[in-house]
C-alpha positions in Angstrom: 0.0 0.4 0.0 2.7 2.5 1.0 4.7 1.7 -2.1 1.6 2.2 -4.5 1.1 5.5 -2.8 4.0 6.7 -2.9 4.6 5.5 -6.9 1.1 7.6 -7.7 2.6 10.6 -5.6 5.9 10.3 -7.8 3.4 10.0 -11.2 1.5 13.0 -10.0 4.4 15.3 -9.3 6.0 14.1 -12.4 2.7 15.1 -14.6 2.5 18.3 -12.8 5.6 19.4 -13.4 5.5 18.6 -16.9 2.5 20.3 -17.3 4.6 23.4 -16.2 7.2 22.9 -18.3 5.0 22.3 -21.4 3.4 25.8 -20.3 6.2 27.7 -19.9 7.8 26.6 -23.3 4.9 27.6 -25.0 4.8 31.1 -23.0 8.3 31.9 -23.5 10.4 31.3 -26.7 14.0 31.2 -24.3 12.4 27.9 -22.6 14.1 25.0 -24.1 13.8 22.1 -21.3 12.5 18.9 -21.9 9.1 17.4 -20.6 10.6 14.9 -18.4 13.7 17.4 -17.1 14.0 16.9 -12.9 13.0 18.8 -10.0 16.7 20.4 -10.3 17.0 21.6 -13.6 13.7 23.2 -13.3 15.2 25.1 -10.0 18.2 25.8 -11.7 16.4 27.8 -14.4 13.9 29.6 -12.1 16.3 29.8 -9.3 17.1 33.7 -10.1 13.8 34.9 -10.3 14.6 36.3 -13.9 12.1 34.0 -15.6 9.1 34.2 -13.0 9.4 38.2 -13.6 9.4 37.7 -17.3 6.6 35.3 -16.9 4.5 37.6 -14.9 5.6 40.5 -17.3 4.3 38.5 -20.0 1.0 37.6 -18.6 0.5 40.8 -17.0 2.2 43.6 -18.9 3.8 46.6 -16.8 3.4 44.5 -13.3 6.8 45.1 -12.5 7.6 47.9 -14.3 11.0 49.0 -13.7 12.2 45.4 -13.2 13.7 45.3 -16.2 16.9 47.4 -15.4 18.7 45.0 -13.2 17.0 41.9 -11.5 19.7 40.0 -12.7 22.2 40.7 -10.3 19.7 40.2 -7.0 17.5 37.0 -7.5 16.1 36.6 -4.0 14.5 40.5 -4.7 13.3 39.3 -8.0 11.7 36.2 -6.5 10.3 38.3 -3.8 8.9 40.3 -6.3 6.9 37.7 -8.2 5.7 36.5 -4.5 4.4 40.1 -4.0 2.4 39.5 -7.3 1.2 36.3 -6.7 0.4 37.4 -3.2 -1.8 40.8 -4.9 -3.5 37.9 -6.6 -4.5 35.7 -3.9 -3.0 33.0 -5.2 -0.6 30.4 -3.0 2.4 30.7 -3.1 6.0 29.6 -1.8 9.1 30.4 0.1 12.3 31.7 -1.0 14.3 28.5 0.6 11.7 25.9 -0.9 13.1 27.4 -4.5 16.8 27.1 -3.2 16.9 23.6 -1.9 13.4 22.7 -0.8 10.6 20.6 -2.7 9.0 22.0 -5.7 6.1 21.2 -5.4 4.9 24.4 -3.9 6.0 26.3 -6.7 4.7 23.7 -9.3 1.9 24.3 -7.8 2.1 28.2 -7.9 2.6 28.3 -11.4 -0.3 26.1 -12.4 -2.6 28.0 -9.9 -1.3 31.3 -12.1 -1.7 29.3 -14.9 -5.3 28.7 -14.2 -5.7 32.2 -12.6 -5.0 33.9 -16.2 -6.0 31.3 -18.5 -9.6 32.8 -19.4 -8.6 36.5 -19.8 -5.2 35.8 -21.9 -6.3 32.3 -23.9 -6.4 34.1 -26.9 -3.7 36.0 -26.6 -1.9 33.0 -25.7 -3.0 31.2 -28.5 -2.0 34.5 -30.9 1.4 34.5 -29.6 2.1 30.8 -30.1 0.9 31.0 -33.8 3.6 34.4 -33.9 6.6 32.7 -32.4 6.7 29.3 -34.4 10.4 29.0 -34.7 10.7 27.8 -30.7 12.2 24.0 -30.9 10.4 21.1 -28.8 13.6 19.9 -28.2 16.6 22.1 -29.1 20.0 20.7 -29.8 23.5 22.3 -28.4 26.2 22.9 -31.0 29.4 21.4 -29.4 31.7 23.6 -27.6 28.7 26.1 -27.2 26.1 26.5 -25.0 22.6 27.1 -26.0 20.5 29.6 -24.3 18.3 27.7 -22.2 22.1 26.2 -20.7 23.4 29.7 -19.9 20.0 30.6 -18.1 20.2 27.3 -15.8 23.5 28.2 -15.1 22.7 31.6 -13.9 23.7 33.8 -17.0 20.5 35.3 -18.4 21.3 36.7 -21.8 19.7 40.6 -21.2 20.6 41.5 -25.3 18.8 38.6 -26.5 16.6 39.6 -29.4 13.7 37.2 -27.9 14.1 39.1 -24.5 11.5 41.4 -25.2 9.4 39.6 -28.4 6.0 41.7 -27.7 8.0 45.3 -28.4 9.8 43.9 -31.5 6.6 42.5 -32.6 4.5 45.9 -32.4 7.6 47.8 -33.8 7.2 45.3 -37.0 3.7 45.7 -36.7 4.4 49.5 -37.2 6.4 49.4 -40.1 3.6 47.4 -42.2 1.1 49.8 -41.1 0.8 51.2 -44.6 -2.3 53.1 -46.3 -3.9 51.5 -49.1 -2.4 52.5 -52.4 1.0 53.3 -50.7 2.5 49.8 -51.1 3.6 50.8 -55.1 4.8 54.2 -53.9 7.4 52.8 -51.8 11.0 53.8 -52.0 13.6 50.7 -53.1 15.4 51.7 -49.9 12.4 51.4 -47.6 11.5 48.0 -48.9 15.2 46.7 -48.9 15.6 48.0 -45.1 12.2 45.7 -44.5 13.5 42.9 -45.7 17.1 42.6 -44.7 15.8 43.7 -41.4 14.3 41.4 -38.9 10.9 42.9 -40.0 9.7 40.1 -41.6 10.1 37.6 -39.1 8.9 39.5 -36.1 6.0 40.8 -37.9 2.3 39.1 -37.5 1.0 36.9 -39.7 -2.0 39.0 -40.1 0.3 41.8 -40.8 2.0 39.9 -43.7 -1.5 38.7 -45.5 -2.8 42.3 -45.4 0.4 43.2 -47.2 -0.3 40.6 -49.6 -4.0 41.5 -50.3 -2.7 45.4 -49.9 -0.5 44.5 -52.8 -3.1 42.3 -55.3 -5.7 45.2 -54.3 -3.6 47.9 -55.7 -2.2 45.5 -58.6 -6.2 44.6 -59.7 -7.0 48.8 -59.3 -4.1 49.9 -61.7 -5.0 50.2 -65.1 -2.5 47.7 -66.7 -1.9 45.8 -63.7 1.5 47.1 -63.6 3.7 46.3 -60.5 7.1 47.6 -59.2 9.6 45.0 -59.5 10.6 46.0 -56.1 7.0 45.3 -54.7 7.4 42.0 -56.8 10.4 41.3 -54.8 8.7 42.8 -51.4 5.6 39.9 -52.1 7.7 37.1 -52.7 9.6 37.8 -49.8 6.5 37.8 -47.5 5.0 34.6 -49.2 8.1 33.0 -48.2 7.8 33.9 -44.9 4.0 33.0 -44.6 4.6 29.3 -45.9 7.9 29.3 -43.6 5.6 30.0 -40.6 3.0 27.2 -41.9 5.3 24.8 -42.1 7.3 25.5 -39.4 4.0 25.6 -37.0 2.8 22.2 -38.9 6.1 20.8 -37.7 5.5 21.9 -34.4 2.0 20.5 -34.3 3.3 17.0 -35.4 5.6 17.6 -32.6 2.8 18.2 -30.5 1.0 15.2 -31.3 3.9 12.7 -31.2 4.8 14.1 -27.6 1.1 13.7 -26.7 1.0 9.9 -27.9 4.0 9.4 -25.7 2.5 10.7 -23.1 -0.7 8.7 -23.7 1.3 5.7 -24.2 3.1 6.7 -21.0 -0.7 6.9 -19.2 -1.7 3.9 -20.5 1.1 1.5 -19.0 0.6 3.2 -15.8 -3.5 2.9 -15.8 -2.6 -0.7 -16.5 0.1 -0.8 -13.7 -2.8 0.8 -12.0 -5.3 -2.0 -12.7 -2.9 -4.9 -11.5 -2.7 -3.2 -8.0 -6.7 -2.6 -7.8 -7.0 -6.3 -7.2 -5.4 -6.2 -4.2 -7.3 -4.9 -1.0 -10.8 -3.0 -0.6 -8.6 -0.1 0.4 -6.0 -0.1 -2.4 -9.0 -0.7 -4.8 -10.8 2.4 -3.4 -7.4 4.4 -3.6 -6.7 3.0 -7.3 -10.1 3.9 -8.8 -9.5 7.8 -7.5 -6.2 7.8 -9.1 -7.8 6.2 -12.3 -10.8 8.9 -12.2 -7.8 11.9 -12.0 -6.3 10.0 -14.8 -9.1 9.9 -16.8 -9.4 13.7 -15.9 -6.2 14.3 -17.2 -6.5 11.8 -20.4 -9.8 13.8 -21.2 -7.6 17.0 -20.7 -4.8 15.9 -23.0 -7.8 14.4 -25.8 -8.7 17.7 -25.7 -5.6 19.3 -26.2 -4.9 17.1 -29.3 -8.4 17.9 -30.7 -7.3 21.8 -30.5 -4.2 20.5 -31.9 -5.7 18.9 -35.2 -8.3 21.9 -35.3 -5.1 24.1 -35.4 -3.5 21.8 -37.9 -6.8 21.7 -40.3 -7.3 26.0 -39.8 -3.0 25.8 -40.8 -3.5 23.6 -43.8 -6.7 25.9 -44.9 -4.3 28.9 -44.8 -1.7 27.0 -46.5 -4.1 26.1 -49.5 -4.9 29.8 -49.3 -1.6 31.1 -49.7 -0.6 28.8 -52.0 -3.6 29.7 -54.2 -2.6 33.4 -53.8 1.3 32.4 -54.7 -0.3 30.7 -58.3 -2.3 33.9 -58.5 0.6 35.7 -58.2 2.6 33.9 -60.4 0.5 34.1 -63.3 0.2 37.7 -62.8 3.7 38.2 -62.9 4.1 36.0 -66.3 1.4 38.5 -67.6 3.5 41.3 -66.6 6.5 39.8 -68.0 5.2 39.5 -71.2 4.2 43.1 -71.0 7.5 43.9 -69.9 9.2 42.3 -73.1 7.0 44.2 -75.8 7.4 47.1 -74.1 11.5 46.2 -74.5 11.1 45.7 -78.0 8.8 49.2 -78.8 12.1 50.7 -76.7 14.9 48.6 -78.5 12.7 50.0 -81.4 12.8 53.9 -80.4 16.2 53.2 -79.4 17.7 52.4 -82.8 15.7 55.6 -84.3 17.0 57.8 -81.7 20.4 56.4 -82.6 20.1 57.2 -86.3 18.7 60.6 -85.1 21.4 61.5 -82.9 24.1 60.4 -85.3 22.6 62.9 -88.4 22.8 65.5 -85.6 26.5 64.8 -84.1 27.3 64.8 -87.9 25.8 68.4 -88.4 27.1 69.5 -84.8 30.5 68.8 -85.9 30.4 70.9 -89.0 29.0 73.5 -87.5 31.9 73.1 -84.6 34.7 73.5 -87.5 32.6 76.3 -88.7 32.3 77.9 -85.3 36.5 76.9 -84.5 37.0 79.4 -87.9 34.6 82.1 -87.0 36.7 81.8 -83.2 40.2 82.1 -84.9 39.1 85.5 -87.3 37.4 87.0 -84.3 40.3 86.4 -82.1 42.4 88.1 -84.8 40.0 90.5 -84.9 39.8 91.3 -81.2 43.7 91.0 -80.7 44.0 94.1 -83.3 41.3 96.0 -82.0 42.9 95.6 -78.3 46.4 96.5 -79.6 44.5 99.9 -81.2 42.7 99.9 -78.0 45.9 99.7 -75.7 47.6 102.7 -78.4 44.6 104.9 -77.2 44.8 104.0 -74.1 48.4 105.5 -73.9 47.7 108.7 -75.8 44.6 109.3 -73.2 46.6 108.2 -70.4 49.6 110.9 -71.2 47.2 113.6 -71.7 45.3 113.5 -68.3 49.0 113.0 -66.9 49.4 116.9 -68.8 46.1 117.9 -67.7 46.5 117.0 -63.8 49.7 119.0 -64.2 48.2 121.8 -65.4 45.4 121.6 -63.1 48.0 121.4 -60.2 49.7 125.1 -61.6 46.0 126.1 -61.9 45.3 125.0 -58.3 48.3 126.7 -56.6 48.0 130.2 -58.7 44.6 130.2 -57.8 45.3 129.7 -54.0 48.3 132.7 -54.3 45.5 135.0 -55.8 43.2 134.1 -53.1 46.2 135.0 -50.4 46.5 138.3 -52.2 42.9 139.2 -52.8 42.3 138.5 -49.1 45.5 140.7 -48.5 43.9 143.3 -50.4 40.6 143.0 -49.2 42.0 143.7 -45.5 44.2 147.0 -47.1 40.7 148.3 -48.7 38.8 147.9 -45.3 41.8 149.8 -43.4 41.8 152.3 -45.8 37.6 152.9 -45.7 38.1 152.9 -42.1 40.5 155.7 -42.5 38.5 157.8 -45.0 35.7 157.4 -42.6 37.2 158.9 -40.0 38.6 161.8 -42.3 34.9 162.2 -43.3 33.8 162.5 -40.4 36.0 165.3 -39.4 35.5 166.9 -42.5 31.4 167.2 -41.4 32.4 168.1 -38.4 34.4 171.1 -39.4 32.0 171.9 -42.1 29.4 172.0 -39.8 31.3 174.8 -37.5 33.0 176.6 -40.3 30.8 180.2 -40.0 31.5 180.2 -35.8 34.7 179.6 -36.9 35.3 181.9 -39.4 33.2 184.6 -37.0 35.8 184.0 -34.1 38.6 184.0 -36.6 37.3 187.7 -37.8 37.3 188.6 -34.2 40.7 187.4 -33.6 41.7 188.8 -36.7 40.3 192.3 -35.1 41.9 191.8 -32.2 45.3 190.8 -33.8 44.9 193.8 -35.6 44.2 196.0 -32.4 47.4 194.6 -30.9 49.2 195.2 -33.5 48.5 198.8 -33.6 48.9 198.7 -30.1 52.1 197.1 -30.5 53.1 199.4 -32.9 52.5 202.4 -31.1 53.9 200.8 -27.8 56.9 200.1 -29.9 57.2 203.6 -30.9 56.5 204.9 -27.5 59.0 202.6 -26.1 61.4 203.7 -29.0 61.1 207.5 -28.0 61.6 206.5 -24.5 65.4 204.7 -25.4 65.9 207.7 -27.2 65.3 209.8 -24.5 
């Protein structure tokens, strides 16, 4: 009884661990653990907390805002952040010690509870995401001498620069690259198309965007008058169709691998069911326990059957998409053939026009050569005449230069003479001013004298009379004195 219970518990733990590994493999493109991995292998992958944080951010974008900067250095803080999110959601958690060295059952149950909690709201998104990332191998094989990304992560070396680290952001960026309005594909420049093809835009773009590009190019080719499509757009269309075929083939291979895995697990469950049936023949208690376990196994088997049916439905849907893509490729090939025939006709017309243009250009070239020889002769004659004219003009220029020199000397002498005359005139003007002032003074004296002439004349007459009297008196005195002396 104890052996039977231990075997069933181990079987149940292995099954739950395989479910977690399968779920993480579909959610994270970097997760490459096989389904039969042990607890220690799963522990090595989850111990740094990076995969846990990435899972939470993938299911609920933005819930760990600011975590992507440096969580790889401290795994305990990463695990605590994940556990805080689990606690806020009200889900059963686990301790950091269990992740480091304890039992993995609590971690497995926590991840399965998280899956069941968000599966209702994210079922459609997860299926779309699985369709957008078909390149994840089920059981990758590492190259000798090199470690795969999964091995690096199991050793604690999370690749922060891996291009798959943020597939949602790269998908959004690629989706923005293919968001063109109707009628713009034929107007795209060759540099833009080559950039779209050479970069990872086709690899990261959603399949719906690629199909939208194909439909847009076909609609534009139908709307154009002659159905002509530029070769660069045809090249873009061919690459997009090849990418769609590649994705369909990879998705089909993925579904086949999943079916093989499901069949393997179904065989494994059948063998375990047979072992349980043999053990059921024991005691009643063991039978009751076996019946309960069988019920659980049947439930698990029904889940597996549902998954297989979903895989078959996806396979049918992918086959239909492949048929539609093949029909689209056939139509495009027919259109390319029509366009090639039209291009050949256009090329023949252009060759005829080119030959006619060559003949016309040959005649024009001969005429141009004749005109060139005539123009050369004319240029020589003009150069000779211009040389004679330049000599004549140089002589005239020398004569005019000598004349101008003489005129400059004459003007200089005249300027000097004018300056001396100005100085003499200034001196003469000052002299005249002085003489005029003196004459004015003299005239003033004469005017004054003329005004006092009569008074002076009467006074002079009076004085003259007085003088005569004095003379008479003097004569008398002289005579008297003479007489006195004589006496």
